[in-house]
KETOR-255022 format. One line per 8 residues: number of its first residue (from 1); their letters; for each residue x, y, z of N, C-alpha, C. Coordinates in nm, 2 decimals. Example, Ala and Ser with C-alpha at 12.3 -4.5 7.8 and 13.67 -1.06 7.14 Angstrom:
% residues 2
1> AS> 1.32:-0.57:0.78:1.23:-0.45:0.78:1.32:-0.33:0.78 ~ 1.28:-0.22:0.71:1.37:-0.11:0.71:1.29:0.00:0.79;
This chain:
% residues 292
1> MYKQIAEN> 0.25:-0.91:-2.30:0.30:-0.93:-2.20:0.44:-0.90:-2.18 ~ 0.54:-0.90:-2.27:0.66:-0.90:-2.29:0.69:-0.75:-2.28 ~ 0.59:-0.65:-2.31:0.59:-0.51:-2.34:0.58:-0.47:-2.14 ~ 0.49:-0.56:-2.09:0.45:-0.51:-1.94:0.57:-0.55:-1.86 ~ 0.63:-0.68:-1.88:0.75:-0.73:-1.83:0.85:-0.58:-1.80 ~ 0.90:-0.54:-1.92:0.98:-0.43:-1.97:0.95:-0.31:-1.88 ~ 0.84:-0.28:-1.91:0.79:-0.15:-1.83:0.78:-0.19:-1.65 ~ 0.73:-0.29:-1.62:0.79:-0.32:-1.50:0.91:-0.31:-1.43;
9> RRRTAIII> 1.02:-0.38:-1.50:1.17:-0.35:-1.50:1.21:-0.22:-1.50 ~ 1.16:-0.14:-1.59:1.18:-0.01:-1.58:1.15:0.07:-1.45 ~ 1.01:0.06:-1.44:0.98:0.15:-1.32:1.02:0.06:-1.21 ~ 1.06:-0.02:-1.16:1.14:-0.09:-1.04:1.27:-0.03:-1.03 ~ 1.35:-0.01:-1.15:1.49:0.04:-1.13:1.46:0.18:-1.10 ~ 1.36:0.26:-1.17:1.37:0.39:-1.12:1.34:0.39:-0.97 ~ 1.25:0.31:-0.90:1.19:0.34:-0.77:1.30:0.30:-0.71 ~ 1.39:0.19:-0.73:1.52:0.16:-0.65:1.64:0.27:-0.69;
17> VVFVLMIT> 1.63:0.35:-0.76:1.74:0.45:-0.77:1.65:0.57:-0.67 ~ 1.53:0.58:-0.66:1.47:0.69:-0.58:1.52:0.64:-0.44 ~ 1.50:0.53:-0.39:1.54:0.47:-0.27:1.71:0.52:-0.23 ~ 1.77:0.50:-0.31:1.91:0.53:-0.30:1.93:0.67:-0.30 ~ 1.89:0.75:-0.35:1.87:0.88:-0.36:1.84:0.95:-0.20 ~ 1.71:0.90:-0.16:1.67:0.93:-0.04:1.76:0.90:0.06 ~ 1.82:0.79:0.03:1.92:0.76:0.18:2.05:0.86:0.16 ~ 2.09:0.89:0.06:2.18:0.96:0.03:2.17:1.08:0.07;
25> AIAALFAY> 2.05:1.13:0.05:2.00:1.27:0.08:1.98:1.31:0.23 ~ 1.95:1.18:0.30:1.95:1.16:0.47:2.08:1.18:0.49 ~ 2.17:1.10:0.45:2.31:1.09:0.49:2.36:1.22:0.49 ~ 2.34:1.28:0.37:2.39:1.42:0.34:2.36:1.54:0.45 ~ 2.23:1.50:0.50:2.15:1.61:0.58:2.21:1.57:0.76 ~ 2.26:1.46:0.75:2.34:1.43:0.88:2.47:1.51:0.86 ~ 2.56:1.49:0.77:2.66:1.56:0.74:2.65:1.71:0.75 ~ 2.53:1.77:0.71:2.49:1.90:0.72:2.50:1.97:0.86;
33> YFRDPWIA> 2.42:1.88:0.91:2.37:1.90:1.05:2.50:1.92:1.16 ~ 2.58:1.80:1.15:2.70:1.79:1.22:2.81:1.84:1.17 ~ 2.79:1.90:1.03:2.92:1.97:1.00:3.06:1.90:0.98 ~ 3.00:1.77:0.92:3.12:1.68:0.89:3.09:1.59:0.79 ~ 3.17:1.59:0.66:3.12:1.50:0.56:3.16:1.36:0.57 ~ 3.23:1.34:0.67:3.25:1.21:0.71:3.12:1.13:0.75 ~ 3.02:1.19:0.82:2.92:1.13:0.89:2.83:1.08:0.76 ~ 2.81:1.15:0.66:2.76:1.09:0.50:2.79:0.97:0.45;
41> VWVCVIAI> 2.94:0.97:0.47:2.99:0.84:0.41:3.00:0.71:0.50 ~ 2.96:0.76:0.64:2.92:0.63:0.74:2.79:0.57:0.74 ~ 2.69:0.67:0.70:2.56:0.67:0.72:2.55:0.59:0.58 ~ 2.60:0.62:0.47:2.60:0.53:0.36:2.65:0.39:0.35 ~ 2.76:0.37:0.45:2.83:0.25:0.46:2.72:0.15:0.52 ~ 2.70:0.21:0.64:2.60:0.14:0.73:2.47:0.10:0.68 ~ 2.41:0.21:0.60:2.31:0.19:0.50:2.34:0.07:0.42 ~ 2.44:0.04:0.35:2.45:-0.10:0.25:2.46:-0.19:0.32;
49> IYAVIQYF> 2.54:-0.19:0.45:2.56:-0.32:0.51:2.44:-0.40:0.56 ~ 2.33:-0.29:0.62:2.23:-0.32:0.67:2.10:-0.39:0.57 ~ 2.13:-0.32:0.43:2.03:-0.38:0.31:2.09:-0.50:0.28 ~ 2.21:-0.52:0.28:2.25:-0.67:0.23:2.22:-0.75:0.33 ~ 2.23:-0.70:0.45:2.16:-0.83:0.55:2.02:-0.83:0.57 ~ 1.95:-0.74:0.52:1.81:-0.76:0.51:1.79:-0.86:0.40 ~ 1.88:-0.83:0.29:1.82:-0.88:0.16:1.86:-1.05:0.17 ~ 1.95:-1.07:0.23:1.97:-1.23:0.25:1.86:-1.29:0.37;
57> AAGSLAVA> 1.85:-1.22:0.47:1.77:-1.30:0.57:1.60:-1.22:0.54 ~ 1.57:-1.16:0.47:1.43:-1.11:0.46:1.36:-1.24:0.43 ~ 1.40:-1.34:0.32:1.29:-1.45:0.29:1.30:-1.55:0.42 ~ 1.39:-1.56:0.50:1.36:-1.64:0.63:1.28:-1.58:0.72 ~ 1.28:-1.45:0.72:1.24:-1.36:0.81:1.05:-1.38:0.78 ~ 1.04:-1.36:0.65:0.90:-1.36:0.60:0.83:-1.49:0.64 ~ 0.92:-1.62:0.62:0.86:-1.72:0.66:0.84:-1.72:0.80 ~ 0.93:-1.69:0.90:0.92:-1.71:1.02:0.79:-1.60:1.07;
65> MTGAEEIT> 0.77:-1.50:1.02:0.67:-1.40:1.07:0.54:-1.44:1.04 ~ 0.51:-1.54:0.93:0.40:-1.60:0.89:0.35:-1.70:0.96 ~ 0.46:-1.78:1.04:0.41:-1.91:1.09:0.43:-2.05:1.02 ~ 0.46:-2.02:0.90:0.43:-2.15:0.76:0.54:-2.26:0.81 ~ 0.49:-2.35:0.78:0.57:-2.47:0.82:0.58:-2.54:0.65 ~ 0.70:-2.60:0.66:0.75:-2.65:0.51:0.67:-2.81:0.54 ~ 0.64:-2.85:0.40:0.56:-2.97:0.40:0.65:-3.06:0.23 ~ 0.63:-3.21:0.28:0.67:-3.27:0.18:0.56:-3.31:0.11;
73> KKDNPRLY> 0.59:-3.41:0.01:0.45:-3.43:-0.10:0.36:-3.52:0.00 ~ 0.40:-3.61:0.09:0.29:-3.68:0.17:0.24:-3.63:0.26 ~ 0.30:-3.49:0.29:0.22:-3.42:0.40:0.07:-3.33:0.31 ~ 0.10:-3.31:0.22:-0.02:-3.23:0.13:0.01:-3.25:0.02 ~ -0.04:-3.39:-0.07:0.01:-3.40:-0.18:-0.08:-3.34:-0.30 ~ -0.19:-3.27:-0.23:-0.28:-3.17:-0.38:-0.18:-3.04:-0.37 ~ -0.13:-3.00:-0.27:-0.07:-2.86:-0.29:0.05:-2.90:-0.37 ~ 0.17:-2.98:-0.31:0.28:-3.04:-0.34:0.25:-3.07:-0.51;
81> NIVENLSI> 0.18:-3.13:-0.54:0.18:-3.18:-0.68:0.15:-3.06:-0.78 ~ 0.07:-2.97:-0.74:0.06:-2.86:-0.80:0.15:-2.78:-0.82 ~ 0.24:-2.76:-0.72:0.36:-2.68:-0.74:0.47:-2.74:-0.80 ~ 0.47:-2.87:-0.78:0.56:-2.97:-0.87:0.53:-2.96:-1.03 ~ 0.42:-2.97:-1.04:0.35:-2.94:-1.22:0.41:-2.82:-1.24 ~ 0.36:-2.71:-1.20:0.43:-2.59:-1.23:0.54:-2.58:-1.26 ~ 0.65:-2.61:-1.18:0.80:-2.62:-1.17:0.82:-2.66:-1.29 ~ 0.76:-2.80:-1.34:0.83:-2.87:-1.45:0.75:-2.76:-1.60;
89> TTGLPMPK> 0.65:-2.73:-1.59:0.60:-2.66:-1.71:0.68:-2.53:-1.71 ~ 0.71:-2.44:-1.61:0.80:-2.31:-1.62:0.94:-2.34:-1.65 ~ 1.01:-2.47:-1.58:1.13:-2.52:-1.63:1.20:-2.44:-1.48 ~ 1.13:-2.41:-1.37:1.19:-2.34:-1.24:1.24:-2.47:-1.17 ~ 1.35:-2.44:-1.10:1.38:-2.53:-1.00:1.25:-2.56:-0.90 ~ 1.23:-2.64:-0.83:1.14:-2.69:-0.75:1.13:-2.60:-0.62 ~ 1.06:-2.52:-0.58:1.08:-2.44:-0.47:1.02:-2.50:-0.35 ~ 1.07:-2.48:-0.21:1.04:-2.51:-0.09:0.87:-2.48:-0.08;
97> VYVIEDSA> 0.80:-2.56:-0.03:0.68:-2.58:0.00:0.63:-2.56:0.14 ~ 0.55:-2.45:0.17:0.50:-2.45:0.31:0.35:-2.41:0.29 ~ 0.30:-2.44:0.41:0.14:-2.45:0.45:0.15:-2.36:0.57 ~ 0.03:-2.25:0.56:0.01:-2.17:0.68:-0.11:-2.20:0.74 ~ -0.16:-2.24:0.86:-0.29:-2.24:0.90:-0.34:-2.12:0.95 ~ -0.42:-2.09:0.84:-0.51:-1.97:0.86:-0.61:-1.99:0.76 ~ -0.76:-1.96:0.84:-0.87:-2.00:0.73:-0.87:-1.89:0.61 ~ -0.79:-1.76:0.64:-0.81:-1.62:0.55:-0.70:-1.71:0.43;
105> PNAFATGR> -0.80:-1.70:0.32:-0.74:-1.76:0.18:-0.63:-1.65:0.14 ~ -0.52:-1.70:0.14:-0.40:-1.61:0.09:-0.29:-1.70:0.02 ~ -0.21:-1.69:-0.05:-0.06:-1.70:-0.08:0.04:-1.62:-0.10 ~ 0.19:-1.70:-0.10:0.30:-1.57:-0.11:0.41:-1.66:-0.15 ~ 0.48:-1.60:-0.23:0.64:-1.65:-0.28:0.75:-1.54:-0.23 ~ 0.81:-1.57:-0.18:0.97:-1.54:-0.14:1.09:-1.58:-0.19 ~ 1.19:-1.52:-0.16:1.31:-1.59:-0.18:1.42:-1.47:-0.28 ~ 1.55:-1.50:-0.25:1.63:-1.39:-0.33:1.65:-1.45:-0.49;
113> DPEHAVVA> 1.62:-1.57:-0.51:1.61:-1.61:-0.68:1.56:-1.76:-0.66 ~ 1.55:-1.80:-0.84:1.44:-1.91:-0.81:1.54:-2.04:-0.73 ~ 1.65:-2.04:-0.72:1.73:-2.14:-0.67:1.68:-2.15:-0.52 ~ 1.65:-2.04:-0.45:1.62:-2.02:-0.31:1.48:-1.99:-0.30 ~ 1.38:-2.02:-0.37:1.23:-1.96:-0.35:1.16:-2.04:-0.28 ~ 1.07:-1.97:-0.23:0.96:-2.05:-0.12:0.84:-2.01:-0.17 ~ 0.76:-2.10:-0.17:0.58:-2.03:-0.21:0.53:-2.13:-0.11 ~ 0.40:-2.06:-0.05:0.33:-2.09:0.06:0.18:-2.08:0.01;
121> ATTGLMDI> 0.07:-2.15:0.10:-0.05:-2.13:0.07:-0.14:-2.15:0.21 ~ -0.23:-2.08:0.22:-0.31:-2.11:0.36:-0.39:-2.23:0.35 ~ -0.40:-2.25:0.46:-0.52:-2.38:0.47:-0.67:-2.33:0.40 ~ -0.69:-2.20:0.46:-0.78:-2.14:0.38:-0.82:-2.12:0.26 ~ -0.73:-2.10:0.16:-0.72:-2.11:0.05:-0.74:-2.25:-0.03 ~ -0.66:-2.33:0.05:-0.70:-2.45:-0.02:-0.85:-2.53:-0.02 ~ -0.94:-2.45:0.12:-1.06:-2.51:0.12:-1.16:-2.43:0.05 ~ -1.14:-2.32:-0.01:-1.21:-2.27:-0.09:-1.20:-2.30:-0.23;
129> MSDKELTA> -1.11:-2.33:-0.28:-1.02:-2.33:-0.41:-1.05:-2.47:-0.50 ~ -1.10:-2.46:-0.62:-1.11:-2.57:-0.66:-0.96:-2.60:-0.73 ~ -0.95:-2.75:-0.79:-0.81:-2.73:-0.83:-0.76:-2.67:-0.91 ~ -0.83:-2.63:-1.02:-0.78:-2.55:-1.13:-0.75:-2.39:-1.09 ~ -0.85:-2.36:-0.98:-0.81:-2.22:-0.91:-0.71:-2.24:-0.83 ~ -0.68:-2.33:-0.76:-0.57:-2.34:-0.70:-0.42:-2.34:-0.80 ~ -0.44:-2.41:-0.89:-0.34:-2.42:-0.99:-0.32:-2.25:-1.02 ~ -0.38:-2.20:-1.05:-0.37:-2.04:-1.09:-0.33:-1.98:-0.97;
137> VMAHEMSH> -0.36:-2.00:-0.88:-0.31:-1.90:-0.79:-0.19:-1.93:-0.76 ~ -0.11:-2.05:-0.75:0.02:-2.10:-0.75:0.12:-2.09:-0.85 ~ 0.04:-2.06:-0.97:0.09:-2.03:-1.07:0.14:-1.86:-1.10 ~ 0.09:-1.82:-1.01:0.07:-1.63:-1.00:0.20:-1.63:-0.92 ~ 0.19:-1.71:-0.78:0.32:-1.73:-0.71:0.45:-1.74:-0.79 ~ 0.45:-1.88:-0.85:0.56:-1.91:-0.98:0.59:-1.82:-1.06 ~ 0.51:-1.75:-1.09:0.53:-1.62:-1.17:0.61:-1.52:-1.11 ~ 0.59:-1.49:-1.01:0.69:-1.42:-0.91:0.83:-1.44:-0.89;
145> VKNYDIRV> 0.81:-1.56:-0.92:0.96:-1.68:-0.88:1.04:-1.63:-1.02 ~ 0.95:-1.66:-1.13:1.02:-1.65:-1.27:1.05:-1.54:-1.31 ~ 0.96:-1.41:-1.28:1.01:-1.28:-1.33:1.09:-1.22:-1.24 ~ 1.17:-1.29:-1.13:1.23:-1.25:-1.05:1.20:-1.11:-0.95 ~ 1.07:-1.12:-0.96:0.98:-1.05:-0.87:1.02:-1.05:-0.71 ~ 1.07:-1.17:-0.67:1.08:-1.19:-0.52:1.23:-1.12:-0.50 ~ 1.29:-1.14:-0.58:1.44:-1.06:-0.57:1.41:-0.89:-0.57 ~ 1.31:-0.85:-0.63:1.29:-0.74:-0.63:1.25:-0.66:-0.52;
153> SMIVFGLT> 1.14:-0.78:-0.45:1.07:-0.76:-0.34:1.17:-0.77:-0.22 ~ 1.27:-0.82:-0.22:1.38:-0.83:-0.14:1.45:-0.70:-0.11 ~ 1.48:-0.66:-0.22:1.58:-0.54:-0.22:1.50:-0.43:-0.18 ~ 1.38:-0.42:-0.25:1.29:-0.33:-0.19:1.26:-0.32:-0.04 ~ 1.25:-0.44:0.00:1.19:-0.48:0.16:1.34:-0.40:0.24 ~ 1.47:-0.44:0.18:1.58:-0.41:0.25:1.58:-0.25:0.25 ~ 1.55:-0.19:0.14:1.58:-0.06:0.15:1.49:0.04:0.22 ~ 1.34:-0.07:0.23:1.27:0.02:0.32:1.29:0.01:0.47;
161> CVVGLISD> 1.36:-0.10:0.47:1.36:-0.10:0.61:1.51:-0.04:0.65 ~ 1.60:0.00:0.56:1.73:0.09:0.58:1.70:0.26:0.60 ~ 1.58:0.29:0.50:1.50:0.41:0.54:1.41:0.45:0.68 ~ 1.39:0.33:0.70:1.32:0.34:0.83:1.41:0.35:0.94 ~ 1.53:0.27:0.93:1.61:0.31:1.05:1.68:0.41:1.06 ~ 1.75:0.46:0.94:1.77:0.59:0.94:1.70:0.71:1.00 ~ 1.59:0.71:0.94:1.45:0.81:0.98:1.43:0.79:1.14 ~ 1.42:0.67:1.21:1.43:0.66:1.35:1.54:0.71:1.43;
169> IAFRMVFY> 1.67:0.67:1.35:1.77:0.75:1.44:1.77:0.88:1.43 ~ 1.73:0.97:1.30:1.71:1.13:1.29:1.64:1.17:1.36 ~ 1.51:1.08:1.41:1.40:1.15:1.49:1.45:1.17:1.64 ~ 1.49:1.04:1.66:1.55:1.04:1.81:1.66:1.16:1.83 ~ 1.72:1.16:1.73:1.85:1.28:1.76:1.79:1.39:1.76 ~ 1.69:1.42:1.69:1.62:1.57:1.69:1.55:1.60:1.84 ~ 1.50:1.49:1.88:1.38:1.50:1.97:1.46:1.47:2.14 ~ 1.55:1.35:2.11:1.59:1.30:2.23:1.78:1.32:2.25;
177> GDRRRNDE> 1.83:1.39:2.13:1.98:1.40:2.16:2.03:1.50:2.24 ~ 2.15:1.53:2.25:2.18:1.60:2.38:2.21:1.76:2.32 ~ 2.10:1.83:2.38:2.04:1.97:2.36:2.15:2.05:2.32 ~ 2.28:2.08:2.41:2.40:2.14:2.37:2.47:2.10:2.22 ~ 2.45:1.97:2.22:2.52:1.94:2.05:2.42:1.99:1.98 ~ 2.27:1.97:1.99:2.18:2.06:1.89:2.20:2.18:1.89 ~ 2.23:2.25:1.96:2.29:2.40:1.99:2.35:2.44:1.88 ~ 2.47:2.33:1.88:2.59:2.34:1.82:2.58:2.34:1.65;
185> GSPMGYFL> 2.50:2.23:1.62:2.47:2.21:1.46:2.38:2.28:1.41 ~ 2.38:2.29:1.29:2.32:2.41:1.22:2.17:2.39:1.24 ~ 2.12:2.49:1.25:1.98:2.48:1.27:1.88:2.47:1.14 ~ 1.93:2.53:1.02:1.86:2.47:0.92:1.88:2.32:0.89 ~ 1.99:2.24:0.92:2.01:2.12:0.93:1.89:2.06:1.00 ~ 1.87:2.10:1.13:1.79:2.01:1.23:1.65:2.05:1.21 ~ 1.60:2.12:1.11:1.48:2.15:1.03:1.47:2.04:0.96 ~ 1.58:2.05:0.87:1.56:1.94:0.73:1.56:1.79:0.80;
193> ILIAAILS> 1.65:1.75:0.89:1.66:1.62:0.93:1.48:1.59:0.99 ~ 1.46:1.70:1.06:1.30:1.68:1.12:1.21:1.62:1.02 ~ 1.22:1.73:0.91:1.11:1.71:0.79:1.16:1.57:0.74 ~ 1.28:1.53:0.71:1.35:1.42:0.65:1.28:1.30:0.74 ~ 1.30:1.28:0.85:1.24:1.16:0.96:1.11:1.16:0.93 ~ 1.02:1.24:0.89:0.85:1.24:0.89:0.81:1.18:0.75 ~ 0.91:1.24:0.67:0.84:1.22:0.52:0.92:1.10:0.45 ~ 1.01:1.07:0.49:1.11:0.95:0.42:1.04:0.82:0.44;
201> PLLAAVAQ> 0.99:0.79:0.56:0.88:0.67:0.56:0.77:0.65:0.47 ~ 0.71:0.76:0.46:0.57:0.78:0.38:0.64:0.77:0.24 ~ 0.73:0.83:0.19:0.78:0.82:0.08:0.82:0.69:0.02 ~ 0.90:0.61:0.15:0.92:0.47:0.11:0.82:0.37:0.09 ~ 0.71:0.41:0.19:0.56:0.32:0.17:0.53:0.36:0.01 ~ 0.49:0.44:-0.04:0.48:0.47:-0.16:0.53:0.42:-0.27 ~ 0.66:0.41:-0.28:0.73:0.36:-0.37:0.73:0.19:-0.36 ~ 0.72:0.14:-0.26:0.70:0.00:-0.22:0.57:-0.04:-0.29;
209> MAVSRQRE> 0.45:0.04:-0.27:0.36:0.01:-0.30:0.32:0.02:-0.46 ~ 0.41:0.11:-0.51:0.42:0.14:-0.67:0.47:-0.02:-0.71 ~ 0.58:-0.04:-0.67:0.66:-0.16:-0.74:0.55:-0.29:-0.72 ~ 0.49:-0.31:-0.59:0.44:-0.41:-0.57:0.29:-0.43:-0.65 ~ 0.22:-0.30:-0.65:0.12:-0.31:-0.76:0.14:-0.34:-0.90 ~ 0.24:-0.32:-0.93:0.28:-0.34:-1.08:0.30:-0.51:-1.10 ~ 0.39:-0.58:-0.97:0.41:-0.66:-1.02:0.29:-0.78:-0.99 ~ 0.18:-0.73:-0.92:0.07:-0.81:-0.91:0.01:-0.82:-1.06;
217> YLADASAV> -0.02:-0.74:-1.10:-0.09:-0.74:-1.25:-0.01:-0.82:-1.32 ~ 0.12:-0.80:-1.32:0.21:-0.92:-1.41:0.20:-1.06:-1.37 ~ 0.22:-1.05:-1.26:0.17:-1.20:-1.20:0.06:-1.27:-1.27 ~ -0.04:-1.17:-1.24:-0.16:-1.23:-1.29:-0.15:-1.28:-1.42 ~ -0.10:-1.18:-1.51:-0.10:-1.22:-1.66:-0.01:-1.34:-1.72 ~ 0.10:-1.33:-1.63:0.21:-1.46:-1.63:0.14:-1.59:-1.59 ~ 0.03:-1.60:-1.50:-0.01:-1.71:-1.44:-0.11:-1.77:-1.54 ~ -0.18:-1.67:-1.63:-0.29:-1.72:-1.74:-0.19:-1.77:-1.85;
225> NITRYPEG> -0.07:-1.69:-1.84:0.02:-1.75:-1.98:0.07:-1.89:-1.93 ~ 0.09:-1.92:-1.83:0.15:-2.05:-1.78:0.03:-2.15:-1.81 ~ -0.10:-2.12:-1.74:-0.21:-2.23:-1.74:-0.27:-2.26:-1.86 ~ -0.26:-2.17:-1.97:-0.34:-2.12:-2.08:-0.49:-2.13:-2.04 ~ -0.53:-2.11:-1.90:-0.68:-2.06:-1.88:-0.72:-1.96:-1.81 ~ -0.76:-1.89:-1.85:-0.77:-1.71:-1.79:-0.88:-1.74:-1.70 ~ -0.98:-1.83:-1.70:-1.10:-1.86:-1.61:-1.06:-1.90:-1.49 ~ -0.94:-1.98:-1.50:-0.89:-2.02:-1.36:-0.87:-1.90:-1.27;
233> MIEALKKL> -0.79:-1.77:-1.32:-0.72:-1.69:-1.26:-0.83:-1.59:-1.20 ~ -0.90:-1.57:-1.29:-1.04:-1.50:-1.28:-1.12:-1.54:-1.18 ~ -1.17:-1.66:-1.18:-1.27:-1.71:-1.08:-1.18:-1.73:-0.93 ~ -1.06:-1.74:-0.94:-0.98:-1.73:-0.82:-0.98:-1.63:-0.74 ~ -0.97:-1.51:-0.81:-0.97:-1.38:-0.78:-1.09:-1.33:-0.73 ~ -1.20:-1.38:-0.77:-1.35:-1.35:-0.74:-1.37:-1.42:-0.62 ~ -1.32:-1.51:-0.58:-1.33:-1.58:-0.46:-1.24:-1.52:-0.37 ~ -1.13:-1.49:-0.36:-1.06:-1.39:-0.29:-1.11:-1.25:-0.25;
241> QTHTQPMR> -1.18:-1.20:-0.39:-1.25:-1.07:-0.35:-1.37:-1.09:-0.25 ~ -1.46:-1.23:-0.23:-1.56:-1.25:-0.15:-1.49:-1.26:-0.01 ~ -1.40:-1.36:-0.01:-1.35:-1.38:0.14:-1.25:-1.29:0.17 ~ -1.26:-1.18:0.23:-1.19:-1.10:0.23:-1.13:-1.05:0.40 ~ -1.14:-1.17:0.49:-1.09:-1.18:0.62:-0.97:-1.14:0.63 ~ -0.91:-1.06:0.72:-0.76:-1.06:0.73:-0.68:-1.18:0.79 ~ -0.59:-1.17:0.76:-0.49:-1.33:0.84:-0.46:-1.28:0.99 ~ -0.48:-1.40:1.06:-0.42:-1.39:1.20:-0.29:-1.29:1.22;
249> SQNTAAAS> -0.17:-1.36:1.15:-0.05:-1.30:1.18:-0.03:-1.20:1.05 ~ -0.03:-1.08:1.12:0.00:-0.97:0.99:0.12:-0.91:1.05 ~ 0.16:-0.85:0.94:0.31:-0.80:0.94:0.31:-0.70:0.83 ~ 0.31:-0.57:0.83:0.31:-0.47:0.72:0.42:-0.50:0.61 ~ 0.55:-0.53:0.67:0.65:-0.53:0.62:0.63:-0.62:0.50 ~ 0.56:-0.76:0.54:0.55:-0.85:0.44:0.43:-0.85:0.35 ~ 0.36:-0.78:0.40:0.21:-0.77:0.32:0.23:-0.76:0.18 ~ 0.31:-0.69:0.12:0.35:-0.70:-0.04:0.33:-0.84:-0.09;
257> MYINDPLR> 0.39:-0.95:-0.02:0.44:-1.05:-0.09:0.30:-1.17:-0.10 ~ 0.21:-1.12:-0.06:0.07:-1.22:-0.06:0.00:-1.18:-0.19 ~ -0.11:-1.28:-0.26:-0.14:-1.24:-0.36:-0.26:-1.14:-0.33 ~ -0.29:-1.14:-0.23:-0.44:-1.07:-0.19:-0.38:-0.99:-0.04 ~ -0.42:-0.85:0.00:-0.38:-0.81:0.09:-0.42:-0.88:0.23 ~ -0.33:-0.92:0.31:-0.35:-0.98:0.44:-0.38:-0.89:0.56 ~ -0.39:-0.77:0.56:-0.40:-0.66:0.66:-0.56:-0.65:0.64 ~ -0.58:-0.58:0.79:-0.72:-0.52:0.80:-0.77:-0.42:0.73;
265> KGFFNDLF> -0.89:-0.43:0.68:-0.92:-0.31:0.59:-0.94:-0.17:0.67 ~ -0.92:-0.09:0.63:-0.92:0.06:0.69:-0.87:0.15:0.60 ~ -0.89:0.28:0.62:-0.89:0.40:0.55:-0.71:0.40:0.49 ~ -0.66:0.38:0.63:-0.50:0.42:0.59:-0.44:0.29:0.49 ~ -0.49:0.18:0.56:-0.46:0.08:0.48:-0.50:0.03:0.36 ~ -0.61:0.08:0.31:-0.66:0.11:0.16:-0.56:0.21:0.10 ~ -0.53:0.32:0.16:-0.47:0.43:0.07:-0.31:0.38:0.05 ~ -0.27:0.30:0.14:-0.13:0.28:0.11:-0.09:0.10:0.10;
273> STHPPIEK> -0.25:0.05:0.05:-0.21:-0.09:0.01:-0.12:-0.10:-0.10 ~ -0.03:-0.20:-0.08:0.07:-0.28:-0.18:-0.03:-0.35:-0.31 ~ -0.16:-0.35:-0.29:-0.23:-0.43:-0.40:-0.31:-0.36:-0.47 ~ -0.31:-0.36:-0.61:-0.44:-0.30:-0.64:-0.59:-0.37:-0.63 ~ -0.68:-0.31:-0.65:-0.81:-0.35:-0.63:-0.83:-0.45:-0.70 ~ -0.90:-0.55:-0.66:-0.91:-0.70:-0.73:-1.01:-0.67:-0.82 ~ -1.11:-0.59:-0.83:-1.19:-0.56:-0.98:-1.11:-0.50:-1.05 ~ -1.00:-0.43:-1.04:-0.92:-0.41:-1.15:-0.85:-0.51:-1.21;
281> RIERLENS> -0.79:-0.57:-1.13:-0.70:-0.69:-1.16:-0.81:-0.83:-1.26 ~ -0.91:-0.81:-1.20:-1.03:-0.90:-1.30:-1.04:-0.87:-1.43 ~ -1.07:-0.71:-1.44:-1.12:-0.63:-1.55:-0.98:-0.63:-1.65 ~ -0.87:-0.65:-1.58:-0.75:-0.67:-1.72:-0.74:-0.76:-1.72 ~ -0.77:-0.91:-1.67:-0.77:-1.02:-1.72:-0.88:-1.06:-1.81 ~ -1.01:-0.98:-1.83:-1.14:-0.99:-1.87:-1.09:-0.94:-2.04 ~ -1.01:-0.81:-2.01:-1.00:-0.73:-2.11:-0.89:-0.79:-2.24 ~ -0.79:-0.88:-2.14:-0.67:-0.93:-2.18:-0.69:-1.09:-2.24;
289> KKTF> -0.84:-1.11:-2.23:-0.86:-1.29:-2.28:-0.80:-1.32:-2.41 ~ -0.86:-1.26:-2.51:-0.82:-1.27:-2.64:-0.64:-1.29:-2.67 ~ -0.57:-1.21:-2.55:-0.44:-1.23:-2.63:-0.36:-1.35:-2.58 ~ -0.44:-1.42:-2.47:-0.36:-1.51:-2.42:-0.36:-1.67:-2.47;
């Protein structure tokens, strides 16, 4: 598992570098188009500021988008006690615990570090899971906290938003900008910005997908390592595979946080899904039973 953690960190670092290079390249295209190198500097500065804001605000935004409500022990003793016991077992600070009123079984973790972590579960998840299965699911979410996956998610979320913002500006500039200004700019720059505006969001989605899929495999293994009960995680995944209804409140940007894809099934959603197929996750756990 430690080899998997190291590999996950290397891939994440590479993908973050790709994001930075992507943003830098778009900034360079702006400078080339307007024939002003200072524009590239300003685009990078604005991108950094926007990414930082997204990083610190993303956790609160994610909770708000899901409609989750914070609970105390008296509100839901079963869920709260499970998270509290896992917090003691892992040596992590007790995260804030939230419940989402939704019949679709799902759970997520967010926050920028273990001291500012949030874990949440839907009412649908608690309805179908036994105590051991629910413990495995919440151990999966606590693993995201322990492995600092939640921080990586916030960084990637922020960078994805930056790429989307810059691409949107580029797209509007190409199609709705002052035609006289466009004539004064570089024709090649005009073409390259158009291509970048179309391809950058797709590349960002693929990069986000790559980060998230590796995180899910690692969190599954880490959850089993915490509970010492592979069957709990395997049975929980089997139930998630059976109960595939999408969540009522859906947001593509927040989809990667969940243990199971919360979006409606469809060709494009499946193609760019941030989650690996559940059958592959189960297969990995089955093959790794002897190592736990």
